[in-house]
C-alpha positions in Angstrom: 0.4 17.0 2.3 -0.4 14.3 4.9 -1.6 10.7 4.3 -4.7 11.7 4.9 -5.1 14.6 2.6 -3.8 12.4 -0.1 -6.1 9.6 0.1 -9.2 11.7 0.4 -8.3 12.9 -3.1 -7.8 10.6 -6.0 -4.5 8.5 -4.6 -2.0 6.1 -7.0 -0.5 3.3 -4.7 2.9 2.7 -5.5 5.3 -0.1 -4.1 8.9 0.0 -4.1 10.1 -4.1 -4.3 13.6 -3.1 -4.3 12.8 -1.7 -0.4 10.8 -4.5 0.1 10.8 -7.1 3.2 7.9 -9.3 2.6 7.0 -8.0 6.6 3.4 -8.8 4.9 1.6 -5.7 7.0 0.1 -4.3 4.0 -1.9 -7.9 3.0 -2.9 -7.6 6.1 -4.4 -4.2 5.9 -5.7 -4.0 3.2 -5.8 -7.4 1.4 -8.1 -6.0 -1.9 -5.0 -3.6 -3.1 -1.8 -5.5 -1.6 -0.6 -8.9 -2.2 2.6 -11.1 -1.8 4.5 -12.7 -4.7 4.8 -16.4 -4.2 8.4 -16.7 -5.3 9.9 -13.7 -3.2 7.5 -12.8 -0.7 7.6 -9.0 -1.8 4.6 -6.6 -2.2 1.9 -6.5 -5.2 0.0 -4.2 -5.9 -3.8 -5.3 -6.9 -5.2 -2.2 -7.2 -3.2 1.1 -7.7 -6.2 3.2 -7.9 -8.1 1.6 -4.9 -11.5 3.4 -4.7 -12.1 5.9 -1.5 -13.9 3.3 0.3 -10.6 1.8 1.2 -8.8 4.8 1.7 -8.5 3.8 5.4 -7.0 0.8 5.4 -4.9 1.8 2.6 -3.5 4.3 4.5 -2.9 2.3 7.4 -1.2 -0.1 4.9 1.4 2.8 4.1 1.7 3.5 7.8 2.4 0.2 8.9 5.4 -0.7 6.5 8.0 -1.3 8.1 10.8 -0.7 5.5 8.6 2.4 3.9 8.0 0.9 0.3 4.7 2.0 0.4 3.9 5.3 -0.9 0.4 7.7 -1.8 0.6 10.2 -4.6 -2.0 12.3 -6.2 
């Protein structure tokens, strides 16, 4: 299923911190959903179940992640 299809339904955001490189693209795209840890700069998921109103920015954050550390699941 495409990212668009996943985000239009109830989607859960997850992050593999062991894959994160700390680029911060997710925070730039969706600051209400993602942040970076102050100690190591790695991704923190602030909202695992963001509302549908944020689906576009969450999809953009997942696409922009250079390490592929972010995922959307139904």
